[in-house]
C-alpha positions as CSV (number, residue, x, y, z in Angstrom):
1,M,46.0,23.3,68.9
2,E,45.3,25.5,65.8
3,K,45.7,23.8,62.3
4,K,48.5,24.7,60.3
5,L,46.6,25.4,57.6
6,A,44.0,27.4,59.2
7,Y,46.0,30.6,59.3
8,Q,48.2,30.3,56.0
9,M,47.4,32.9,53.4
10,N,45.9,31.1,50.2
11,S,44.4,28.3,52.3
12,F,41.0,27.0,50.9
13,D,38.9,24.5,52.9
14,M,40.4,21.4,52.3
15,N,37.1,19.1,52.3
16,S,35.4,21.4,49.6
17,A,34.9,19.6,46.2
18,I,35.0,22.0,43.4
19,K,33.1,20.6,40.0
20,G,35.7,19.9,37.3
21,Q,38.2,19.4,39.9
22,R,40.9,16.7,39.1
23,V,41.0,14.0,42.3
24,L,43.0,11.4,42.6
25,P,46.4,10.9,42.4
26,A,46.8,8.7,38.9
27,N,45.2,12.3,36.7
28,T,48.7,12.0,34.6
29,E,46.9,12.9,31.2
30,S,45.9,15.9,31.2
31,F,46.7,18.3,28.7
32,S,46.9,21.7,27.7
33,A,44.5,23.3,25.4
34,I,43.4,26.4,23.5
35,V,39.8,28.0,23.7
36,D,39.2,28.4,19.8
37,E,38.0,31.8,18.5
38,S,34.9,30.1,17.4
39,Q,33.8,29.9,21.0
40,T,31.7,33.0,22.3
41,D,30.5,31.5,25.3
42,P,33.7,31.3,28.1
43,L,33.9,27.3,28.5
44,L,33.5,26.7,32.2
45,A,35.0,24.0,34.8
46,G,33.5,20.6,34.0
47,D,32.2,21.4,30.5
48,P,33.2,19.0,27.8
49,V,35.1,19.6,25.0
50,M,35.9,18.8,21.7
51,I,39.0,19.3,19.5
52,V,38.3,22.0,16.7
53,S,39.0,20.2,13.4
54,T,41.4,23.5,11.7
55,T,43.5,22.9,14.9
56,T,47.3,23.5,14.4
57,G,50.1,23.8,17.2
58,L,48.5,23.5,20.5
59,P,44.8,22.3,20.2
60,H,42.0,23.9,19.9
61,I,38.7,23.0,21.6
62,A,35.0,24.2,21.9
63,K,32.4,22.7,23.5
64,A,31.1,19.2,22.7
65,A,27.4,19.6,21.5
66,V,25.3,16.2,20.7
67,D,27.1,14.1,17.9
68,D,30.4,15.5,18.4
69,V,33.5,14.0,19.8
70,V,33.7,14.7,23.8
71,M,38.0,14.4,24.0
72,G,38.1,15.3,27.6
73,F,36.7,18.0,30.4
74,V,38.1,21.3,31.5
75,E,39.3,21.5,35.0
76,W,38.9,23.7,37.1
77,N,42.3,26.3,38.0
78,V,42.2,28.5,41.2
79,I,43.9,31.1,38.9
80,S,40.9,30.9,36.1
81,N,37.9,30.1,38.5
82,G,37.1,27.9,36.3
83,S,35.9,30.1,33.3
84,Y,37.8,30.3,30.3
85,A,37.2,33.1,27.2
86,A,38.3,32.4,23.8
87,G,42.1,32.4,23.2
88,K,43.1,31.4,26.8
89,I,44.7,28.5,27.9
90,C,43.0,25.7,29.8
91,Q,43.9,22.2,30.9
92,V,41.4,19.1,29.3
93,S,41.5,15.9,31.4
94,P,40.5,13.1,29.2
95,A,39.9,9.1,29.8
96,G,41.4,8.0,32.2
97,N,41.8,11.0,34.6
98,V,38.9,11.4,37.4
99,M,36.9,14.5,37.8
100,Y,34.4,15.3,39.9
101,M,30.8,16.1,38.1
102,E,27.5,17.0,39.2
103,A,24.7,14.9,39.6
104,E,21.3,15.4,37.5
105,G,19.6,13.9,40.4
106,A,20.0,10.4,42.4
107,L,23.3,7.8,41.3
108,D,24.5,4.6,42.4
109,A,28.2,4.3,42.4
110,G,29.4,2.1,39.5
111,V,27.5,2.9,37.0
112,A,28.1,4.0,33.4
113,V,27.2,7.7,33.1
114,N,25.8,10.7,30.6
115,I,25.6,13.8,30.3
116,D,21.7,14.3,31.1
117,D,21.6,18.4,30.5
118,L,24.4,20.2,28.2
119,D,24.2,23.7,29.3
120,D,24.3,23.0,32.9
121,V,26.7,19.9,32.3
122,T,25.1,17.7,34.8
123,V,25.8,13.4,34.7
124,A,23.0,10.6,35.2
125,A,23.0,6.9,34.7
126,A,23.6,6.2,30.8
127,A,20.7,4.9,28.9
128,S,21.0,1.8,27.3
129,D,21.2,3.7,24.2
130,A,23.2,6.8,25.1
131,S,27.1,7.4,25.0
132,V,29.1,6.5,28.1
133,I,31.3,9.4,29.2
134,G,32.7,7.9,32.0
135,W,31.5,5.5,35.3
136,S,30.4,6.8,38.5
137,L,33.4,6.4,41.6
138,E,30.7,7.1,44.2
139,S,26.9,8.0,44.9
140,A,24.7,10.9,44.8
141,S,21.5,10.9,47.3
142,A,20.6,14.3,44.9
143,A,20.6,17.2,42.1
144,G,23.5,18.9,42.1
145,Q,25.7,16.6,44.5
146,L,29.5,16.3,43.1
147,V,30.6,12.8,42.5
148,R,34.0,11.9,40.8
149,V,33.8,10.2,37.5
150,K,36.4,8.1,36.0
151,I,36.5,9.5,32.8
152,A,35.9,6.7,29.6
153,E,38.0,7.1,26.2
154,P,36.8,9.8,23.5
155,V,33.0,9.0,22.5
156,V,31.1,10.7,20.1
157,L,27.8,12.1,21.8
158,T,25.0,11.2,21.8
159,A,21.5,11.7,25.0
160,N,20.4,10.4,27.0
161,S,16.9,8.9,25.6
């Protein structure tokens, strides 16, 4: 018997995970934000973001770097394909939401994670002196695998050392 989703327009592989995609039904804290004009490169799904201090009206965001407060992560969206240029509106997943993130390497479930590589935005087990951006809800056996991460409260980003 043919599956209903197999022939409908705009159907996607329902078993595929996408970096920056929200998961699980309890993601109720997402908020809209505008990519700040100071952001020269487009923000990508899964990027950590900070709120720009000169914000008025809708929050303006830029990619967070070491020593910035990570307020959340850019969500993937089918319309934008996960890329947002300056001036565009996107959704941000803050603390409490669950999002697919890319593992830097093997990772156990239930461990605190940190951003291991800010350029590619991959996560690894947090070192004892590093900030915790969330907790892995599943394990990864190799680099590049996507894992569900429960996002932590806003935190000043420190690197794994």
